[in-house]
DRENDO-1510 file (C-alpha; in Angstrom, 1 decimal, always signed):
<recs>
REC; n; res; u; v; w
REC; 1; UNK; +368.4; +219.5; +134.2 .
REC; 2; UNK; +365.1; +220.3; +135.9 .
REC; 3; UNK; +361.9; +220.6; +133.9 .
REC; 4; UNK; +358.5; +221.9; +135.1 .
REC; 5; UNK; +355.3; +220.9; +133.3 .
REC; 6; UNK; +352.0; +222.7; +133.6 .
REC; 7; UNK; +348.9; +220.6; +133.1 .
REC; 8; UNK; +345.3; +221.8; +133.1 .
REC; 9; UNK; +342.0; +219.8; +132.9 .
REC; 10; UNK; +339.5; +222.2; +131.2 .
REC; 11; UNK; +336.5; +220.1; +132.0 .
REC; 12; UNK; +337.4; +219.8; +135.7 .
REC; 13; UNK; +338.0; +216.0; +135.6 .
REC; 14; UNK; +340.8; +213.5; +135.2 .
REC; 15; UNK; +339.5; +210.1; +134.2 .
REC; 16; UNK; +341.9; +207.2; +134.6 .
REC; 17; UNK; +342.1; +203.8; +136.2 .
REC; 18; UNK; +345.4; +202.4; +137.6 .
REC; 19; UNK; +347.0; +199.4; +136.0 .
REC; 20; UNK; +345.1; +196.1; +136.5 .
REC; 21; UNK; +342.7; +197.6; +139.1 .
REC; 22; UNK; +339.1; +196.6; +139.0 .
REC; 23; UNK; +337.2; +199.9; +138.7 .
REC; 24; UNK; +334.5; +198.7; +141.2 .
REC; 25; UNK; +337.2; +198.0; +143.8 .
REC; 26; UNK; +339.5; +200.9; +143.2 .
REC; 27; UNK; +340.1; +202.6; +146.6 .
REC; 28; UNK; +342.4; +205.3; +145.4 .
REC; 29; UNK; +342.0; +206.3; +141.8 .
REC; 30; UNK; +345.0; +207.4; +139.8 .
REC; 31; UNK; +346.2; +210.5; +141.6 .
REC; 32; UNK; +348.6; +212.1; +141.0 .
REC; 33; UNK; +348.7; +211.3; +137.2 .
REC; 34; UNK; +351.2; +208.5; +136.8 .
REC; 35; UNK; +354.6; +209.1; +135.2 .
REC; 36; UNK; +354.2; +205.8; +133.3 .
REC; 37; UNK; +351.1; +207.3; +131.6 .
REC; 38; UNK; +353.1; +210.4; +130.7 .
REC; 39; UNK; +355.9; +208.4; +129.1 .
REC; 40; UNK; +353.5; +206.4; +126.9 .
REC; 41; UNK; +351.4; +209.6; +126.0 .
REC; 42; UNK; +354.6; +211.5; +125.0 .
REC; 43; UNK; +355.7; +208.5; +122.9 .
REC; 44; UNK; +352.4; +208.4; +121.0 .
REC; 45; UNK; +352.6; +212.2; +120.3 .
REC; 46; UNK; +356.2; +211.9; +119.2 .
REC; 47; UNK; +355.1; +209.6; +116.4 .
REC; 48; UNK; +352.5; +212.2; +115.3 .
REC; 49; UNK; +355.1; +215.0; +115.4 .
REC; 50; UNK; +357.7; +212.9; +113.6 .
REC; 51; UNK; +355.2; +212.1; +110.7 .
REC; 52; UNK; +354.6; +215.8; +110.3 .
REC; 53; UNK; +358.3; +216.7; +110.3 .
REC; 54; UNK; +359.8; +213.9; +108.2 .
REC; 55; UNK; +358.7; +210.9; +106.1 .
REC; 56; UNK; +361.4; +208.8; +108.0 .
REC; 57; UNK; +361.2; +209.3; +111.8 .
REC; 58; UNK; +364.5; +209.5; +113.7 .
REC; 59; UNK; +363.9; +206.6; +116.1 .
REC; 60; UNK; +367.2; +207.2; +117.9 .
REC; 61; UNK; +365.8; +210.6; +119.0 .
REC; 62; UNK; +362.7; +208.9; +120.4 .
REC; 63; UNK; +364.8; +206.4; +122.4 .
REC; 64; UNK; +366.8; +209.3; +123.9 .
REC; 65; UNK; +363.6; +211.1; +124.9 .
REC; 66; UNK; +362.2; +207.9; +126.4 .
REC; 67; UNK; +365.5; +207.3; +128.3 .
REC; 68; UNK; +365.5; +210.8; +129.7 .
REC; 69; UNK; +361.9; +210.4; +130.9 .
REC; 70; UNK; +362.5; +207.0; +132.4 .
REC; 71; UNK; +365.6; +208.0; +134.3 .
REC; 72; UNK; +364.1; +211.1; +135.8 .
REC; 73; UNK; +362.6; +211.6; +139.2 .
REC; 74; UNK; +359.1; +213.0; +139.5 .
REC; 75; UNK; +357.4; +215.2; +142.0 .
REC; 76; UNK; +354.2; +217.3; +141.9 .
REC; 77; UNK; +352.2; +220.2; +143.1 .
REC; 78; UNK; +348.7; +219.0; +143.2 .
REC; 79; UNK; +345.6; +221.3; +143.6 .
REC; 80; UNK; +344.7; +221.1; +147.3 .
REC; 81; UNK; +341.0; +221.1; +146.5 .
REC; 82; UNK; +341.1; +218.2; +144.1 .
REC; 83; UNK; +339.0; +215.2; +145.3 .
REC; 84; UNK; +337.8; +211.9; +144.1 .
REC; 85; UNK; +334.4; +212.2; +142.4 .
REC; 86; UNK; +331.4; +209.9; +142.7 .
REC; 87; UNK; +331.8; +207.1; +140.2 .
REC; 88; UNK; +329.7; +207.2; +137.0 .
REC; 89; UNK; +328.2; +203.9; +135.8 .
REC; 90; UNK; +327.0; +203.4; +132.2 .
REC; 91; UNK; +326.3; +200.5; +129.8 .
REC; 92; UNK; +328.7; +200.0; +126.9 .
REC; 93; UNK; +327.9; +197.9; +123.8 .
REC; 94; UNK; +329.6; +194.6; +123.4 .
REC; 95; UNK; +329.4; +191.8; +120.8 .
REC; 96; UNK; +326.7; +191.7; +118.2 .
REC; 97; UNK; +324.5; +188.6; +118.2 .
REC; 98; UNK; +321.1; +187.0; +118.9 .
REC; 99; UNK; +319.2; +188.2; +122.0 .
REC; 100; UNK; +318.6; +186.0; +124.0 .
REC; 101; UNK; +321.6; +183.8; +123.1 .
REC; 102; UNK; +319.6; +180.5; +123.2 .
REC; 103; UNK; +318.8; +179.4; +119.6 .
REC; 104; UNK; +315.3; +178.3; +120.4 .
REC; 105; UNK; +314.4; +181.6; +122.1 .
REC; 106; UNK; +316.3; +184.0; +119.9 .
REC; 107; UNK; +314.2; +186.6; +118.3 .
REC; 108; UNK; +316.3; +189.7; +117.5 .
REC; 109; UNK; +319.9; +190.5; +116.7 .
REC; 110; UNK; +321.5; +193.4; +118.6 .
REC; 111; UNK; +324.5; +194.5; +120.6 .
REC; 112; UNK; +325.0; +193.2; +124.1 .
REC; 113; UNK; +325.7; +195.6; +127.0 .
REC; 114; UNK; +328.3; +195.7; +129.7 .
REC; 115; UNK; +328.1; +197.9; +132.8 .
REC; 116; UNK; +331.2; +200.0; +133.1 .
REC; 117; UNK; +332.2; +202.1; +136.1 .
REC; 118; UNK; +334.1; +205.4; +135.4 .
REC; 119; UNK; +336.3; +206.6; +138.2 .
REC; 120; UNK; +337.7; +210.1; +138.1 .
REC; 121; UNK; +339.2; +212.9; +140.1 .
REC; 122; UNK; +337.6; +216.4; +140.2 .
REC; 123; UNK; +340.3; +219.0; +139.5 .
REC; 124; UNK; +339.5; +222.7; +139.5 .
REC; 125; UNK; +339.9; +223.9; +135.9 .
REC; 126; UNK; +341.6; +227.1; +136.9 .
REC; 127; UNK; +344.2; +225.2; +139.1 .
REC; 128; UNK; +346.8; +223.3; +137.2 .
REC; 129; UNK; +348.8; +220.2; +138.2 .
REC; 130; UNK; +352.6; +221.0; +138.2 .
REC; 131; UNK; +355.1; +218.2; +137.3 .
REC; 132; UNK; +358.6; +218.5; +138.5 .
REC; 133; UNK; +360.9; +216.3; +136.4 .
REC; 134; UNK; +364.7; +216.1; +137.1 .
REC; 135; UNK; +367.3; +214.0; +135.3 .
REC; 136; UNK; +370.9; +214.0; +134.0 .
REC; 137; UNK; +370.0; +213.0; +130.4 .
REC; 138; UNK; +368.0; +216.1; +129.5 .
REC; 139; UNK; +369.4; +218.5; +126.9 .
REC; 140; UNK; +367.9; +221.6; +125.3 .
REC; 141; UNK; +367.2; +219.6; +122.2 .
REC; 142; UNK; +365.2; +217.0; +124.1 .
REC; 143; UNK; +363.4; +219.7; +126.0 .
REC; 144; UNK; +362.3; +221.2; +122.6 .
REC; 145; UNK; +361.2; +217.8; +121.4 .
REC; 146; UNK; +359.2; +217.2; +124.6 .
REC; 147; UNK; +357.5; +220.6; +124.1 .
REC; 148; UNK; +356.5; +219.6; +120.5 .
REC; 149; UNK; +355.0; +216.3; +121.8 .
REC; 150; UNK; +353.1; +218.1; +124.6 .
REC; 151; UNK; +351.6; +220.6; +122.2 .
REC; 152; UNK; +349.9; +217.8; +120.3 .
REC; 153; UNK; +348.4; +216.1; +123.4 .
REC; 154; UNK; +344.7; +216.6; +123.6 .
REC; 155; UNK; +343.6; +214.1; +126.2 .
REC; 156; UNK; +345.4; +212.3; +129.1 .
REC; 157; UNK; +344.0; +209.0; +130.5 .
REC; 158; UNK; +340.7; +208.2; +129.0 .
REC; 159; UNK; +339.5; +210.2; +126.0 .
REC; 160; UNK; +337.0; +212.1; +128.3 .
REC; 161; UNK; +339.9; +213.8; +130.0 .
REC; 162; UNK; +340.7; +216.8; +127.8 .
REC; 163; UNK; +344.0; +218.4; +128.8 .
REC; 164; UNK; +346.4; +221.2; +128.1 .
REC; 165; UNK; +350.0; +220.3; +128.9 .
REC; 166; UNK; +353.1; +222.4; +128.3 .
REC; 167; UNK; +356.6; +223.1; +129.6 .
REC; 168; UNK; +356.4; +226.0; +132.1 .
REC; 169; UNK; +357.9; +229.3; +130.9 .
REC; 170; UNK; +359.8; +232.1; +132.6 .
REC; 171; UNK; +356.6; +234.1; +133.3 .
REC; 172; UNK; +354.8; +231.2; +135.1 .
REC; 173; UNK; +354.5; +231.5; +138.9 .
REC; 174; UNK; +355.6; +228.0; +139.9 .
REC; 175; UNK; +354.5; +226.8; +143.3 .
REC; 176; UNK; +356.4; +224.5; +145.7 .
REC; 177; UNK; +356.3; +220.7; +145.6 .
REC; 178; UNK; +353.6; +219.3; +147.8 .
REC; 179; UNK; +353.7; +215.6; +146.6 .
REC; 180; UNK; +356.7; +213.3; +146.2 .
REC; 181; UNK; +357.1; +209.6; +145.2 .
REC; 182; UNK; +358.7; +207.2; +147.6 .
REC; 183; UNK; +360.0; +203.6; +147.2 .
REC; 184; UNK; +358.2; +202.3; +150.3 .
REC; 185; UNK; +354.6; +202.6; +151.2 .
REC; 186; UNK; +353.8; +204.7; +154.2 .
REC; 187; UNK; +350.6; +205.6; +156.0 .
REC; 188; UNK; +348.1; +207.2; +153.7 .
REC; 189; UNK; +350.2; +206.6; +150.6 .
REC; 190; UNK; +348.6; +205.8; +147.2 .
REC; 191; UNK; +350.4; +203.7; +144.5 .
REC; 192; UNK; +351.5; +205.5; +141.4 .
REC; 193; UNK; +352.9; +203.6; +138.4 .
REC; 194; UNK; +356.3; +204.9; +137.3 .
REC; 195; UNK; +358.9; +203.8; +134.7 .
REC; 196; UNK; +362.0; +201.9; +135.6 .
REC; 197; UNK; +365.3; +203.5; +134.5 .
REC; 198; UNK; +365.9; +200.3; +132.5 .
REC; 199; UNK; +362.6; +200.5; +130.6 .
REC; 200; UNK; +363.0; +200.0; +126.9 .
REC; 201; UNK; +361.2; +201.3; +123.9 .
REC; 202; UNK; +359.6; +197.9; +123.5 .
REC; 203; UNK; +358.3; +198.0; +127.1 .
REC; 204; UNK; +356.9; +201.5; +126.7 .
REC; 205; UNK; +355.1; +200.8; +123.4 .
REC; 206; UNK; +353.7; +197.4; +124.4 .
REC; 207; UNK; +349.9; +197.1; +124.2 .
REC; 208; UNK; +348.1; +196.4; +127.4 .
REC; 209; UNK; +346.5; +193.2; +126.1 .
REC; 210; UNK; +349.8; +191.7; +124.9 .
REC; 211; UNK; +350.7; +188.2; +126.4 .
REC; 212; UNK; +353.8; +189.7; +128.2 .
REC; 213; UNK; +351.6; +192.3; +130.0 .
REC; 214; UNK; +348.2; +191.0; +130.4 .
REC; 215; UNK; +348.9; +188.7; +133.4 .
REC; 216; UNK; +351.4; +190.9; +135.2 .
REC; 217; UNK; +350.7; +192.9; +138.3 .
REC; 218; UNK; +353.0; +195.6; +136.9 .
REC; 219; UNK; +353.7; +196.1; +133.2 .
REC; 220; UNK; +357.2; +195.3; +131.9 .
REC; 221; UNK; +359.4; +198.4; +132.4 .
REC; 222; UNK; +357.3; +199.9; +135.2 .
REC; 223; UNK; +357.2; +199.9; +139.0 .
REC; 224; UNK; +355.0; +201.0; +141.8 .
REC; 225; UNK; +356.0; +204.1; +143.8 .
REC; 226; UNK; +354.0; +205.7; +146.5 .
REC; 227; UNK; +352.7; +209.2; +146.9 .
REC; 228; UNK; +351.3; +210.9; +150.0 .
REC; 229; UNK; +348.7; +213.4; +148.7 .
REC; 230; UNK; +348.6; +216.9; +150.2 .
REC; 231; UNK; +346.1; +217.4; +153.0 .
REC; 232; UNK; +342.8; +218.7; +151.7 .
REC; 233; UNK; +341.6; +221.9; +153.4 .
REC; 234; UNK; +338.4; +221.7; +155.4 .
REC; 235; UNK; +335.4; +222.4; +153.2 .
REC; 236; UNK; +333.7; +225.8; +153.9 .
REC; 237; UNK; +330.7; +227.3; +152.4 .
REC; 238; UNK; +331.8; +230.1; +150.1 .
REC; 239; UNK; +329.8; +233.2; +150.7 .
REC; 240; UNK; +327.9; +234.2; +147.6 .
REC; 241; UNK; +328.6; +237.8; +146.8 .
REC; 242; UNK; +325.9; +238.9; +144.4 .
REC; 243; UNK; +326.4; +241.8; +142.0 .
REC; 244; UNK; +325.5; +245.1; +143.7 .
REC; 245; UNK; +323.1; +247.0; +141.5 .
REC; 246; UNK; +323.5; +250.7; +142.0 .
REC; 247; UNK; +320.3; +252.8; +142.0 .
REC; 248; UNK; +318.2; +249.7; +142.6 .
REC; 249; UNK; +314.7; +250.6; +143.9 .
REC; 250; UNK; +312.8; +247.5; +142.7 .
REC; 251; UNK; +313.7; +243.8; +142.9 .
REC; 252; UNK; +311.4; +241.3; +141.2 .
REC; 253; UNK; +310.8; +237.6; +141.7 .
REC; 254; UNK; +308.7; +235.2; +139.7 .
REC; 255; UNK; +306.4; +233.1; +142.0 .
REC; 256; UNK; +306.5; +229.4; +141.2 .
REC; 257; UNK; +304.2; +226.8; +142.9 .
REC; 258; UNK; +302.8; +223.3; +142.8 .
REC; 259; UNK; +299.5; +224.6; +144.3 .
REC; 260; UNK; +298.7; +228.2; +143.4 .
REC; 261; UNK; +298.4; +230.7; +146.4 .
REC; 262; UNK; +294.9; +231.8; +147.3 .
REC; 263; UNK; +294.3; +235.4; +146.3 .
REC; 264; UNK; +293.2; +236.2; +149.8 .
REC; 265; UNK; +296.6; +234.9; +151.1 .
REC; 266; UNK; +298.8; +237.6; +149.5 .
REC; 267; UNK; +299.6; +239.3; +152.8 .
REC; 268; UNK; +300.6; +236.1; +154.5 .
REC; 269; UNK; +303.1; +235.5; +151.6 .
REC; 270; UNK; +304.6; +239.0; +151.6 .
REC; 271; UNK; +304.8; +239.3; +155.4 .
REC; 272; UNK; +306.6; +236.0; +155.8 .
REC; 273; UNK; +309.0; +236.9; +153.1 .
REC; 274; UNK; +309.6; +240.3; +154.8 .
REC; 275; UNK; +310.4; +238.4; +158.0 .
REC; 276; UNK; +312.9; +236.2; +156.2 .
REC; 277; UNK; +314.6; +239.3; +154.7 .
REC; 278; UNK; +314.9; +241.0; +158.1 .
REC; 279; UNK; +316.5; +237.8; +159.6 .
REC; 280; UNK; +319.1; +237.7; +156.8 .
REC; 281; UNK; +319.8; +241.4; +157.0 .
REC; 282; UNK; +320.4; +241.2; +160.8 .
REC; 283; UNK; +322.6; +238.2; +160.3 .
REC; 284; UNK; +324.7; +240.1; +157.7 .
REC; 285; UNK; +324.9; +243.1; +160.0 .
REC; 286; UNK; +325.9; +241.3; +163.2 .
REC; 287; UNK; +327.5; +238.0; +162.0 .
REC; 288; UNK; +325.2; +236.2; +164.5 .
REC; 289; UNK; +323.0; +233.4; +163.1 .
REC; 290; UNK; +320.5; +233.9; +165.9 .
REC; 291; UNK; +320.3; +237.7; +165.6 .
REC; 292; UNK; +316.9; +239.2; +166.4 .
REC; 293; UNK; +315.7; +242.8; +166.2 .
REC; 294; UNK; +314.8; +243.0; +169.9 .
REC; 295; UNK; +318.3; +241.9; +170.9 .
REC; 296; UNK; +320.3; +243.9; +168.3 .
REC; 297; UNK; +322.3; +247.0; +169.2 .
REC; 298; UNK; +320.9; +250.5; +168.6 .
REC; 299; UNK; +323.3; +251.0; +165.7 .
REC; 300; UNK; +322.2; +247.8; +163.9 .
REC; 301; UNK; +318.5; +248.7; +164.4 .
REC; 302; UNK; +319.1; +252.1; +162.9 .
REC; 303; UNK; +321.0; +250.6; +160.0 .
REC; 304; UNK; +318.0; +248.3; +159.3 .
REC; 305; UNK; +315.4; +251.0; +159.8 .
REC; 306; UNK; +314.5; +251.5; +156.1 .
REC; 307; UNK; +313.9; +247.7; +155.8 .
REC; 308; UNK; +311.9; +247.2; +159.1 .
REC; 309; UNK; +309.9; +250.4; +158.8 .
REC; 310; UNK; +310.8; +251.2; +162.5 .
REC; 311; UNK; +313.5; +253.4; +164.0 .
REC; 312; UNK; +315.9; +252.2; +166.7 .
REC; 313; UNK; +313.3; +252.9; +169.3 .
REC; 314; UNK; +310.6; +250.9; +167.6 .
REC; 315; UNK; +308.6; +253.8; +166.3 .
REC; 316; UNK; +307.2; +253.8; +162.8 .
REC; 317; UNK; +309.1; +255.8; +160.2 .
REC; 318; UNK; +307.4; +258.9; +158.7 .
REC; 319; UNK; +307.2; +259.8; +155.1 .
REC; 320; UNK; +306.9; +256.3; +153.6 .
REC; 321; UNK; +310.6; +255.6; +153.8 .
REC; 322; UNK; +310.2; +251.9; +154.5 .
REC; 323; UNK; +310.5; +249.0; +152.1 .
REC; 324; UNK; +307.3; +247.6; +150.7 .
REC; 325; UNK; +306.6; +243.9; +149.8 .
REC; 326; UNK; +304.0; +243.7; +147.1 .
REC; 327; UNK; +302.4; +241.1; +144.9 .
REC; 328; UNK; +301.6; +241.5; +141.2 .
REC; 329; UNK; +298.6; +239.5; +140.0 .
REC; 330; UNK; +297.5; +238.3; +136.6 .
REC; 331; UNK; +293.9; +236.9; +136.4 .
REC; 332; UNK; +293.7; +237.1; +140.2 .
REC; 333; UNK; +296.8; +234.9; +140.6 .
REC; 334; UNK; +300.0; +236.2; +142.2 .
REC; 335; UNK; +302.7; +235.9; +139.6 .
REC; 336; UNK; +305.4; +238.2; +140.9 .
REC; 337; UNK; +306.6; +239.3; +144.3 .
REC; 338; UNK; +308.0; +242.9; +144.3 .
REC; 339; UNK; +310.3; +244.5; +146.8 .
REC; 340; UNK; +310.1; +248.3; +146.4 .
REC; 341; UNK; +311.4; +251.4; +148.1 .
REC; 342; UNK; +311.1; +254.8; +146.5 .
REC; 343; UNK; +313.0; +256.8; +149.1 .
REC; 344; UNK; +316.4; +255.3; +148.8 .
REC; 345; UNK; +318.1; +252.6; +146.7 .
REC; 346; UNK; +318.8; +249.2; +148.2 .
REC; 347; UNK; +322.4; +249.0; +149.4 .
REC; 348; UNK; +324.7; +245.9; +148.9 .
REC; 349; UNK; +323.7; +244.2; +152.2 .
REC; 350; UNK; +320.0; +244.8; +151.6 .
REC; 351; UNK; +320.2; +243.3; +148.1 .
REC; 352; UNK; +322.0; +240.3; +149.4 .
REC; 353; UNK; +319.6; +239.8; +152.3 .
REC; 354; UNK; +316.6; +239.9; +149.8 .
REC; 355; UNK; +318.3; +237.3; +147.5 .
REC; 356; UNK; +319.3; +235.0; +150.4 .
REC; 357; UNK; +315.7; +235.1; +151.7 .
REC; 358; UNK; +314.4; +234.3; +148.2 .
REC; 359; UNK; +316.6; +231.2; +148.1 .
REC; 360; UNK; +314.2; +229.5; +150.6 .
REC; 361; UNK; +310.6; +228.5; +149.9 .
REC; 362; UNK; +307.9; +230.7; +151.5 .
REC; 363; UNK; +304.6; +229.5; +152.9 .
REC; 364; UNK; +301.4; +231.2; +152.1 .
REC; 365; UNK; +299.1; +229.1; +154.2 .
REC; 366; UNK; +297.4; +230.1; +157.5 .
REC; 367; UNK; +299.2; +229.1; +160.7 .
REC; 368; UNK; +298.6; +225.5; +161.5 .
REC; 369; UNK; +299.9; +221.9; +161.3 .
REC; 370; UNK; +299.9; +222.0; +157.5 .
REC; 371; UNK; +301.3; +225.5; +156.9 .
REC; 372; UNK; +304.6; +224.1; +155.7 .
REC; 373; UNK; +303.0; +222.1; +153.0 .
REC; 374; UNK; +301.8; +225.2; +151.0 .
REC; 375; UNK; +304.9; +227.0; +149.8 .
REC; 376; UNK; +306.1; +228.9; +146.8 .
REC; 377; UNK; +309.5; +229.2; +145.2 .
REC; 378; UNK; +310.8; +232.7; +144.4 .
REC; 379; UNK; +312.9; +233.0; +141.3 .
REC; 380; UNK; +315.0; +236.3; +140.9 .
REC; 381; UNK; +314.3; +238.2; +137.7 .
REC; 382; UNK; +317.2; +240.1; +136.2 .
REC; 383; UNK; +317.3; +243.7; +134.9 .
REC; 384; UNK; +316.3; +242.6; +131.4 .
REC; 385; UNK; +312.7; +242.0; +132.8 .
REC; 386; UNK; +310.9; +245.3; +132.6 .
REC; 387; UNK; +309.0; +246.5; +135.7 .
REC; 388; UNK; +305.3; +245.9; +135.8 .
REC; 389; UNK; +302.9; +248.7; +134.7 .
REC; 390; UNK; +302.8; +251.5; +137.3 .
REC; 391; UNK; +306.5; +251.1; +138.2 .
REC; 392; UNK; +307.7; +252.5; +134.9 .
REC; 393; UNK; +307.0; +256.2; +135.4 .
REC; 394; UNK; +304.3; +256.2; +132.7 .
REC; 395; UNK; +301.4; +258.5; +133.7 .
REC; 396; UNK; +297.8; +257.5; +133.3 .
REC; 397; UNK; +294.4; +259.0; +134.3 .
REC; 398; UNK; +292.7; +255.7; +135.1 .
REC; 399; UNK; +294.1; +253.2; +137.6 .
REC; 400; UNK; +292.5; +249.8; +138.5 .
REC; 401; UNK; +293.0; +247.4; +141.4 .
REC; 402; UNK; +295.6; +244.7; +141.0 .
REC; 403; UNK; +294.8; +243.5; +144.5 .
REC; 404; UNK; +291.8; +244.3; +146.6 .
REC; 405; UNK; +291.6; +247.6; +148.4 .
REC; 406; UNK; +290.9; +247.4; +152.2 .
REC; 407; UNK; +289.8; +250.6; +153.9 .
REC; 408; UNK; +292.2; +251.6; +156.8 .
REC; 409; UNK; +289.1; +252.4; +158.9 .
REC; 410; UNK; +285.8; +250.5; +159.1 .
REC; 411; UNK; +283.4; +252.0; +156.7 .
REC; 412; UNK; +280.3; +250.0; +157.9 .
REC; 413; UNK; +278.5; +250.0; +161.3 .
REC; 414; UNK; +275.6; +247.7; +161.7 .
REC; 415; UNK; +275.6; +247.1; +157.9 .
REC; 416; UNK; +275.2; +250.8; +157.2 .
REC; 417; UNK; +277.9; +253.1; +155.9 .
REC; 418; UNK; +279.5; +255.4; +158.5 .
REC; 419; UNK; +279.3; +259.1; +157.8 .
REC; 420; UNK; +282.5; +260.4; +156.4 .
REC; 421; UNK; +284.1; +257.0; +156.2 .
REC; 422; UNK; +282.9; +255.6; +152.9 .
REC; 423; UNK; +285.4; +253.9; +150.7 .
REC; 424; UNK; +285.4; +256.9; +148.3 .
REC; 425; UNK; +286.0; +259.4; +151.1 .
REC; 426; UNK; +288.8; +257.3; +152.6 .
REC; 427; UNK; +290.5; +256.9; +149.2 .
REC; 428; UNK; +290.2; +260.6; +148.6 .
REC; 429; UNK; +291.8; +261.5; +151.9 .
REC; 430; UNK; +294.7; +259.1; +151.3 .
REC; 431; UNK; +295.2; +260.3; +147.7 .
REC; 432; UNK; +295.4; +263.9; +149.0 .
REC; 433; UNK; +297.6; +262.9; +152.0 .
REC; 434; UNK; +300.1; +261.2; +149.7 .
REC; 435; UNK; +300.0; +264.2; +147.3 .
REC; 436; UNK; +299.0; +261.9; +144.4 .
REC; 437; UNK; +296.3; +264.3; +143.2 .
REC; 438; UNK; +293.9; +266.9; +144.6 .
REC; 439; UNK; +290.8; +264.9; +143.6 .
REC; 440; UNK; +289.7; +261.5; +142.4 .
REC; 441; UNK; +286.6; +259.7; +141.3 .
REC; 442; UNK; +286.1; +256.2; +142.7 .
REC; 443; UNK; +284.3; +253.4; +141.0 .
REC; 444; UNK; +283.6; +250.2; +142.8 .
REC; 445; UNK; +284.1; +247.0; +140.8 .
REC; 446; UNK; +282.3; +243.7; +141.7 .
REC; 447; UNK; +281.4; +242.3; +145.1 .
REC; 448; UNK; +283.6; +242.6; +148.2 .
REC; 449; UNK; +285.9; +239.7; +149.1 .
REC; 450; UNK; +287.6; +238.6; +152.3 .
REC; 451; UNK; +291.3; +238.9; +152.4 .
REC; 452; UNK; +294.0; +238.5; +155.1 .
REC; 453; UNK; +295.6; +241.7; +156.3 .
REC; 454; UNK; +298.8; +242.4; +158.1 .
REC; 455; UNK; +298.5; +242.6; +161.9 .
REC; 456; UNK; +301.6; +243.9; +163.7 .
REC; 457; UNK; +302.8; +241.5; +166.4 .
REC; 458; UNK; +302.6; +244.1; +169.1 .
REC; 459; UNK; +299.0; +244.9; +168.2 .
REC; 460; UNK; +298.1; +241.2; +168.0 .
REC; 461; UNK; +299.5; +240.6; +171.5 .
REC; 462; UNK; +297.7; +243.5; +173.1 .
REC; 463; UNK; +294.2; +242.6; +172.0 .
REC; 464; UNK; +292.1; +240.2; +170.0 .
REC; 465; UNK; +292.5; +241.1; +166.3 .
REC; 466; UNK; +290.6; +239.6; +163.4 .
REC; 467; UNK; +293.2; +239.0; +160.6 .
REC; 468; UNK; +290.7; +239.0; +157.8 .
REC; 469; UNK; +288.9; +242.1; +156.4 .
REC; 470; UNK; +286.6; +242.8; +153.4 .
REC; 471; UNK; +288.4; +244.1; +150.4 .
REC; 472; UNK; +287.0; +245.7; +147.2 .
REC; 473; UNK; +288.2; +246.0; +143.6 .
REC; 474; UNK; +288.3; +249.7; +142.7 .
REC; 475; UNK; +288.9; +251.9; +139.7 .
REC; 476; UNK; +290.3; +255.4; +140.1 .
REC; 477; UNK; +289.6; +258.2; +137.6 .
REC; 478; UNK; +291.9; +261.3; +137.9 .
REC; 479; UNK; +291.3; +264.6; +136.1 .
REC; 480; UNK; +295.0; +264.7; +135.0 .
REC; 481; UNK; +297.5; +261.9; +134.4 .
REC; 482; UNK; +299.4; +260.7; +137.5 .
REC; 483; UNK; +302.5; +258.6; +137.9 .
REC; 484; UNK; +302.7; +255.4; +140.0 .
REC; 485; UNK; +303.3; +253.3; +141.8 .
REC; 486; UNK; +299.9; +253.7; +143.6 .
REC; 487; UNK; +299.1; +251.6; +146.6 .
REC; 488; UNK; +296.4; +252.6; +149.1 .
REC; 489; UNK; +294.6; +251.3; +152.1 .
REC; 490; UNK; +295.2; +248.8; +154.9 .
REC; 491; UNK; +298.3; +246.6; +154.4 .
REC; 492; UNK; +299.3; +248.5; +151.3 .
REC; 493; UNK; +302.9; +248.0; +152.2 .
REC; 494; UNK; +302.2; +244.2; +152.1 .
REC; 495; UNK; +300.6; +243.9; +148.7 .
REC; 496; UNK; +296.9; +245.0; +149.2 .
REC; 497; UNK; +295.5; +248.0; +147.4 .
REC; 498; UNK; +298.0; +248.0; +144.5 .
REC; 499; UNK; +296.9; +249.6; +141.3 .
REC; 500; UNK; +297.9; +249.4; +137.7 .
REC; 501; UNK; +297.4; +252.0; +135.0 .
REC; 502; UNK; +294.7; +251.6; +132.3 .
REC; 503; UNK; +295.8; +253.5; +129.3 .
REC; 504; UNK; +292.6; +252.9; +127.2 .
REC; 505; UNK; +289.1; +253.3; +128.5 .
REC; 506; UNK; +287.1; +250.2; +128.9 .
</recs>
């Protein structure tokens, strides 16, 4: 009769050390699980089942079960991705006594410690080990008894190895054998302890520290057989496929740092993150790790237009269709990075590109030898985190700067305000142009401050451009409530000129 057993390791580990092997010198680890260990484990569980079934166990039944197990041949289907784990080392308590042991120096009584190494194999919890057992002594009655014993088995090997072991049923999809046991050792074979067909009940139940077993290379009733493990497939990075959020217009990231970003460096942070997102998106679209916008095909450029803000010819998009990279500040410190697009929801590739870019630290420092030292970590926030004020469709009549407003045109000449180019006039033109409101009252708050602005690479290459401009905190008063988000001025797509609603007058 042929039996098939299905064994799972829910915690993903099989802890065991082969017979009389020093854990520190163990080159193989016990893999596959040894048939000798199975025979002894089934025997222990038989005694548990027998005590439950009858006050006087039928020892003859046990001996028949042991004989069937010992006279059987064993083969396996091992999970191809199983591998030997890195050993764990920990101190275990030993004898209780004086520490230190010398009488004259002894001061306290406590347990001693012994360093123990724990070897184990990593086994995918969802991929079982299949045992193929074949022998002439099996009957339906013994098969049922074996099933009762396996149901009561909670661990296999050391107590850390929780297991589920049962006889395979008719509905199981049983794979092919990929590991057999041989009498002679070949290249790449590992020793596996197996029972002799002449093993007795006394041999199987003998304790490991008994005089008959303690000095033997092989316990009485057992033998070494040799297994060639299946070839492990080459390790490949599994592409992370994040959940695609339909109708996603806003993605938020908490900003973590060791050194907080300077408020004036917001645009450096957002523009570098934008560059990382574009690289990831082009890589996803083309499959080329070195993909670049200038070398991409026209179709790829067009597919990435809403993210880049440029069409396939390199011209700026009209109508604010592009993605904006913004920073939300609390007490003048950037706390969140926002990726926003109102015209169209982010598709699956765009969401994945944004998350892949956020997996790497982003520098906020000015270019230079130490620019890599000042970085932030971006932590994705899930849908349970509400959007910041202004992105929640709540109207308000008063809006105040979260980040400094920088006029798109110079409003000063020779220290004097240019006619028709004051901050209030520029804000009014932009508010009307974006159809936010027909009119607005502008209130300047505090003193101007220098901030970095976004300079397109093409513009920077054509002429000398100053990357810092003076920004101003502003409060906007509308005659009727308006809905956000509101972002105005120079570099407003990179985090400057972002406003929040003020629902109560200050």
